[in-house]
N, C-alpha and C positions, 0 to 999 in steps of 0.2 A: 744062764738066766731062764727061769720058767716063763712060759707065755704070760701068765697072769701078772708077773712082776713088771712086765713092760707096759701095763695098762695104768694110766693115771686118770682117775675119775674126776671130772670137773664138777665140783659142787657149786654150780651156778644157781644158788637159791639164796633167799634173804632171810630165811628162818633158821635159827639155831636148832630148833626141834627137828625140822625137815632134814637138815644136814646131818645131824647125829643119827637119825633113823637110817639114812642111807649108809653112813659109815658103819653102823652096827650090822646092817644087812650084808654089806659088801666087803668088809675088811679081809675076809678070807678069799675073795675072788678078784681083787685088784692089788696092784703094787703100791699105790699111793693115792692120796686125795688132793686135788688142787683146790686151794682156798683162794679165790680171787677177790677183787675189790668189792663186789656185791655182798658176799658173805662176811668178809673181814670187817667191813665198815658197819655191818648190821650187828654182828655177834661180838666183835672185838677180838683182840689177840688171844684171849683165853680159849677160843674155839680150837686153836692148834693143840693145846694141851688136852682138851676134851677128846679130840680125835686120837691122840696118842694113847690115851687111857683105854680106848676101844680097840687098840692093836693096830692102828693105821699110821702110815707115814704121811707127811704133808709136804706138798709143794706150795709155798707161799707165792702167789702170782700177783704181785703188786706193781711190777714193771717200773721200778724206780728210775727217775729221770730228773736230775737236778744238779746243782753244783757239786763238785767232788766231795767236799767236806760233809755236806748234808747227806749224800747218798752213802758215804762211808759210815756215818753215824747210824743211819737206818739199817745198814748191813750188820752192824754189831748187835743191834736190838733184835733183828730177825734171827741171827745166829744163836742168841741166848734162848730163843724159843725152842731150839732143838729141831728145827725143821730139816727135812731131807734135801730140799732145793728151794732156791728163790731166784728171782730174775730182775734184770735191769734192761733199759733200752740201750742198744748199741749206739743209737743216734746221740746219746749223751756224751760220746767221745772218749778218747784214750785216757785222759787224766781221771775222769770219773770212774771208768772201769778198773783202772789200776788201783785207785783208792779203795773201792768197795771190795775187790778181791783180796787185797792185803789186810784190810780191816777184819773181814770175816775169818780169815785164817788166824790172825792174831787173837781174836776173841775165842775161837774154838780152842786154841792152845792154852789160853788162860783157864778155860773150863775143863780141859783134859778130855775134850770130845772130838769126834770126827767132824771136820769142817763140812758144811753143807755144799752140795753141788751148786755152783754159781752159773747162771745162764744169761746170755744176752739175747734179747728179742731183736731179730733182724727186721724184715719187712712183714708186717702183719698179714695174715692169710686172707684178710678181707680186702686188701689193697690190690687192685688190678694194675696192669701195665699203664693204662690210660691215666689212672689216678696218680700213679707214681710220677709220671711226667708232668701232668697238668696241675695237679693239686699239691704235690710234694716238691715240685720244681727240680726234679732230677731227670732232665731230658737226655735222650740218646743212649740210655743205659738199660738193658733188659733187667727185669726183676732179679734174675739169677745172678747177674754180675754184681749187683748191689749187695745181695745177700752174701755172696762169697767174700767180697771185700770186707764187709762188716764182721763176718765170722773170723777171718784172718786177724783182723784188728783185735777182736775179743780174745782170741787165743794168745796173741802177743802180749796182752795186758794181764794174763793170768786167770782169765775166766775159764771155767771148766767146759763149757759147751754153749750151744745155741738153741733157741726155739725158732724153727723155720718150717716152711711148707715141705711136705714129703717130696715134692718134685725137685727140691734143691739138695736132697741128701747126697746124691752121688758127687755133685760138684764140690760140696763142702768136705766130704770124705777125701777126695783127691787133693784138696787144698790144705786141709788141716790135720789129716792123719787119722789112724784107726782108734786112738784113745780119746779123741775129742767127742764129748757127749752131744747127741742130737735128740732133741725132744720135738715131736711133730704134732701140732694140732691139725685141724682140717681132715681128721680121720672119720670116715663114715663106712660102716659095713655095707655089704651089697644090698641089704634089705632096708637101709635107712635113707632118709631124704637128705639133700645137700644143705638145706637151710641157707644161711647167709654167707657161707664160706665159698669163695670162688675157686681156690686152688686146692682140690681135695684128692684123696685116694683111699683105697681100702686098707684095713689093717694088714692083710697078708702082703699086699703090694709094698707097704711101708717097711714091713719086716724084711722082705726080699731086697729092698734097696739099702738096708742097713740101719734103720732107725733103732735107737736104744730104747726110747720110751715113746708112747703115743697117748696124747690127751684125747679122751673120749667123754662126751657129756650126754647130750640129749638122747642118743640111741639107747643109753642105759637108764638115765634118770627119768626119762619120759615114758619108758616102757611100762606096760601093765604089770610085768614081773621083772624088776631090775636084776635080780639074781640070775634068772634064766637068760636075760639079754647078755649079761656079762659072760655067762657060760658059752653062749653062741659065738661071741667074739673070740673067746679062748679057743674054741673048736676051729674057728676060721684061721686063727693064727697058727694052730698046730697042723693045719692042712688036712 
């Protein structure tokens, strides 16, 4: 995989025009574009097709979390959009993850297409150890232990991989094997600020740990020259 293919650009904007401008500028410099709740709810599902027409792949980041039947139905709809990836919350449980993984594969088979990569969100990178224990009511377990247990559960349910902090990559690799996909947010190049993410690392560190894909947003989208920022990150990845 080329270095650029590992970069998933977070289109955390609420304007279709701004999103498409970034997609047009950067489709040759990143591997995929992440369309999250902000953009999806503003521009609608057609934004996925628009990005495809500009040559980009799409990670639909809506983090489904509901009863199994509802999430399976949503997974079928998202699969019909032809996205490269989409995600659910591991906290939704085994039956939910089994249902959506199976539904997505079945829908892709009907369409004669490659199934999207399904991902489970483990512990959000904005959650600290203190918040995990006091607010999420999981006392006495380090973040890494929770992440690994949820990753194993996702794998057992037929989910392709996880979204996790880069600091948990090694533990997940050891527990889930080399073919399990790992997508890591919380990535900041050496020259960028940490912003609101508490568990972060650099692109090169994440690559060395074994990340498959890295979600990067503000260091590129807020740069004066987004293309040059993406090229700097590629250079950093290539060492």
